[in-house]
N, C-alpha and C positions, 0 to 999 in steps of 0.2 A: 881398146874397145870396151864400152860400157855394157854391163849386164844388168838386167832387171829380174828379180825373183818375184814372179807373179803369184798371187794367192791361187792355189790349185783347187780351192773349194768355191771360188767365186769368179766367174767370168765378168768382163766389163759389163757394166749396166747403163742403160739410158734412163735417167731419173727425171728428165724433163725440165719443168719450170717450177719456180716457187709456188707454193699452194698455201691457202690458209691452214693454219695449225688445226688439225682434226680431220682433214680431208680423207686421210687413209686410217682413221682411228679404229674402224672396226677390225682392221688387220693387226694393230699393235697394241691396243688398249690392255689386253690381258697379259702382256709381256712387260709393261711398265712396273718398275719397283715403287714401293710406297714412297711418296714424296717426289718422285722423278717428274720433271716438267718437260714437255716438248717445247723447243724454242724456235726451230726452223723445220720446214717440211717442203719437199719437192716431189712432184708427181708427173711421171710419164704415162704413156699408154698403159703399161702394165706395172712396171717397177716403180718404187718409191724410195726416198731417202729421208730419214728423220734424224735431226740433231736434237739431243736432249742435253740436260745439265751434266749427265755422266757418261754418255756414249753417243755413237752414231749407229743407227740401224738401217740396214738395207733390206727392203721387202721385195722379194722375188717370187711372184706367182709361177706355178709350175703347170705344165700341161696345157691343153688347148683351152680349157674353161677357166684355168687359174684358180681352181677351188683349193688346191694343195698349195700352200704358201711356205717358202723358205724365209726365215728371218735371220739375218746375220747381224750379230752385235759386236761392236768393237769399242771397248771402254777407252775413253780419252787417256787414261794413264798408261795405255800401251802404245799410244801413237808416238812415234819418235821423230817423224818428219812428214811434210806433205808438200805437194806442188799444185799450183793452179795454172791453168792455161785458158786465157779468155778466147772467145771466138773472134776470128779476124774478118776481113772483108769477104773472103770466099768460104770460110769455115762454117759449117752448120751447127757446131756445138762447142761448148767449153768443156774442159776436162779437169778433174780432181784426182790426184793420185795420193794415196795415203800409205805410208810406210810404218810398220811397227814391229814391236818385239813379238815374235812367235807367229806372225802371219804374213810376212813379205809385203807385197804391194797390192792394194785394192784400187780399182779404177772405176770412176763413175763419170758419165757424161751428162751435161746439162744442155738445154736448149739455148740457141743463140740469144744473146742479150741478158743472160742471167748475170746478176750483180756479183761477180767473183770477189770483189773487195769486201762485201758484206760476209761472205763465206770465210774468206781469209781472217777477217777480224775476229769472227766467232771461234774458229778453230784456234787461232793464236790465244785467245782468252782462255780456252780450255787446256791447251797443252803447255803454255808458258805462263799462265796466270796474269796476263796483262789486261 
């Protein structure tokens, strides 16, 4: 029987569809390091996922109004494996699971039709240098 160690600090998030880079900038601009560039962005109803040159960031608004925001940062150098599941005929979403040193497994869900091949290619380039 397979077991999964899920990240106790981050429940699965629905990060929606690809969005133009900068869509959620007001929530993450102050957290970018000097020279860090956002390469991909996904935006759900509340949550968002950002891929930069150096890390992935999950933006998780808290509470009813979402004024308090949790930002989870996972440097690419600590990602040891990942899996992607595309949406099927009856599935409503695609899923990304990221495994890493010191944080277990993080899950994010994308809207149906998200290009998981582009996500895979980007992550591969960051963790394998291809």
